[in-house]
C-alpha positions in Angstrom: 0.1 0.1 0.0 1.4 3.4 -0.5 4.4 4.5 -2.5 6.8 1.7 -2.9 10.3 2.1 -1.3 13.1 2.5 -3.9 16.1 0.4 -4.1 18.1 3.5 -3.6 16.3 4.0 -0.2 17.1 0.3 0.8 20.6 0.8 -0.4 20.7 -2.3 -2.7 24.0 -1.4 -3.9 25.6 -2.3 -0.5 24.6 -5.9 -0.9 26.0 -8.7 -2.8 22.8 -10.7 -2.3 19.3 -9.6 -1.2 16.6 -11.9 -0.7 13.1 -10.4 -1.8 11.1 -13.0 0.0 10.7 -11.6 3.6 11.8 -13.7 6.6 9.2 -12.0 8.8 6.5 -9.2 8.4 4.7 -7.2 10.8 2.5 -4.2 10.8 5.4 -1.6 10.8 8.1 -3.5 8.8 9.2 -6.5 7.1 12.8 -8.2 7.4 14.7 -9.6 4.7 18.1 -11.6 4.6 21.0 -10.2 2.8 24.7 -10.4 2.4 26.9 -7.6 2.5 29.6 -7.0 -0.2 32.1 -7.8 2.6 30.5 -11.1 3.0 28.8 -10.6 6.2 25.3 -12.1 6.5 22.7 -9.5 7.8 19.1 -9.1 8.0 17.5 -5.7 6.6 14.4 -4.3 8.4 12.5 -2.2 6.1 9.7 0.1 7.0 6.6 -0.6 5.0 5.7 2.0 2.5 3.0 4.4 3.3 3.0 3.3 7.0 4.4 6.5 8.5 1.5 8.5 6.9 -1.3 6.1 7.9 0.0 6.3 11.4 -0.1 10.0 11.3 -3.7 9.9 10.2 -4.4 7.3 13.0 -2.7 9.7 15.5 -4.6 12.7 14.4 -7.9 10.9 14.8 -7.1 9.6 18.2 -5.9 13.0 19.3 -9.3 14.7 18.0 -11.3 11.9 19.9 -9.1 12.5 23.1 -10.0 16.3 22.9 -13.6 15.7 22.2 -13.9 13.2 25.2 -12.4 15.6 27.5 -14.6 18.4 26.3 -17.7 16.5 26.9 -16.9 13.9 29.7 -15.3 15.3 32.9 -14.0 11.9 33.9 -11.6 11.8 30.7 -10.5 15.4 31.6 -9.6 14.3 35.1 -7.7 11.4 33.7 -5.8 13.7 31.2 -6.4 11.5 28.2 -5.0 14.3 25.7 -1.6 14.2 27.5 -1.6 10.3 27.4 -2.5 10.4 23.7 0.3 13.0 23.1 2.9 10.6 24.8 1.8 7.6 22.9 1.8 9.5 19.7 5.5 10.6 20.6 6.5 6.8 21.3 4.6 5.6 18.3 6.6 8.0 16.1 9.9 6.8 17.6 8.9 3.4 16.7 8.8 4.2 13.0 12.3 5.6 13.0 14.8 2.8 12.1 17.8 5.1 13.3 16.3 5.4 16.6 15.8 1.6 16.6 19.5 1.2 15.6 20.4 3.6 18.5 18.3 1.6 20.9 19.9 -1.9 19.9 23.4 -0.2 20.5 22.4 0.8 24.0 20.6 -2.6 24.7 23.8 -4.7 23.6 26.0 -2.5 25.6 23.6 -2.9 28.7 23.7 -6.7 28.1 27.5 -7.3 27.6 27.9 -9.0 30.8 25.0 -11.3 30.5 26.9 -14.2 29.4 23.9 -16.2 28.0 22.4 -13.4 26.1 23.7 -12.1 22.8 22.5 -9.1 21.0 23.1 -8.8 17.2 25.6 -6.1 16.0 23.8 -3.3 14.0 25.2 -1.3 11.1 24.7 2.4 11.8 26.3 3.5 8.6 23.9 1.3 6.6 20.9 2.4 8.6 18.3 5.1 7.7 15.1 6.4 8.9 13.3 3.6 6.8 16.0 0.9 6.8 17.8 -1.0 9.7 20.5 -3.5 9.1 21.7 -5.7 11.8 23.8 -9.0 12.0 22.2 -12.2 11.0 22.0 -14.6 13.8 21.1 -18.4 13.6 19.0 -19.8 16.2 16.0 -21.8 17.1 12.6 -20.3 18.0 12.1 -20.3 21.8 8.8 -22.0 21.4 10.2 -25.0 19.5 10.3 -27.3 22.2 11.1 -30.4 20.1 14.2 -28.8 18.3 15.4 -27.5 21.8 15.3 -30.9 23.2 17.0 -32.3 20.1 19.8 -29.7 20.8 19.9 -30.6 24.5 19.1 -27.1 25.4 18.3 -26.6 29.3 14.9 -24.9 29.1 15.2 -24.0 32.8 18.4 -22.3 32.1 16.9 -20.3 29.5 14.0 -19.3 31.6 16.4 -18.2 34.4 18.5 -16.2 32.0 15.3 -14.4 30.5 14.1 -13.7 33.9 17.5 -12.4 35.2 17.9 -10.2 32.0 14.3 -8.9 32.1 14.7 -7.9 35.8 18.0 -6.1 35.1 16.6 -4.2 32.2 13.6 -3.4 34.4 15.2 -2.4 37.6 19.0 -1.6 37.0 19.2 -0.3 33.4 15.8 1.3 33.1 16.1 0.6 29.7 14.1 -2.7 28.3 13.1 -4.8 25.4 9.6 -3.4 24.9 8.4 -6.3 22.4 9.3 -9.4 24.0 7.2 -11.8 22.1 8.5 -15.2 21.0 9.3 -14.4 17.4 11.9 -11.8 18.7 13.9 -14.4 20.5 16.1 -17.2 19.2 18.1 -19.8 21.1 21.4 -20.5 19.8 22.8 -24.2 19.8 25.1 -23.0 22.6 21.8 -22.1 24.8 22.2 -18.4 24.3 19.2 -16.2 24.1 
């Protein structure tokens, strides 16, 4: 939907190979496998064409409804719904910016460096733009694939302990946490690292 993203915006000239079939797709972006000219395997997260414009329209509607609601419903005014919508809108706009996501990934990697059973992929800031994020490709098994984890003799209790410890650290020590912790965003390596 919307204007197609151009080869130049993706930076296809930077890759020796680019798989057009996505590895994964979500509402904001889709992820493709690629190989840099240097030979490094990467994934390329590309913001969907037209999504920024659609999100802006949706946020405008939400803001309008919040103002209307506060005007006519005193309880909503007390809850400061307009302020909530404003903060939600700011957060949502940041989610659309792949350069911001790249920066967050760098901070996240630095924060998790001493967690021996957690590995955060490298990002490539020099290849990243507002619409495109390039990061290291990492092999792994979906954390929900119990059969494959057993086959690899992965200790699921250890994985759970690591995940809880890392989550607690993010929330209570770093104050900077992975805000989208669904199973598709986590893989388990053959060595048992998240």
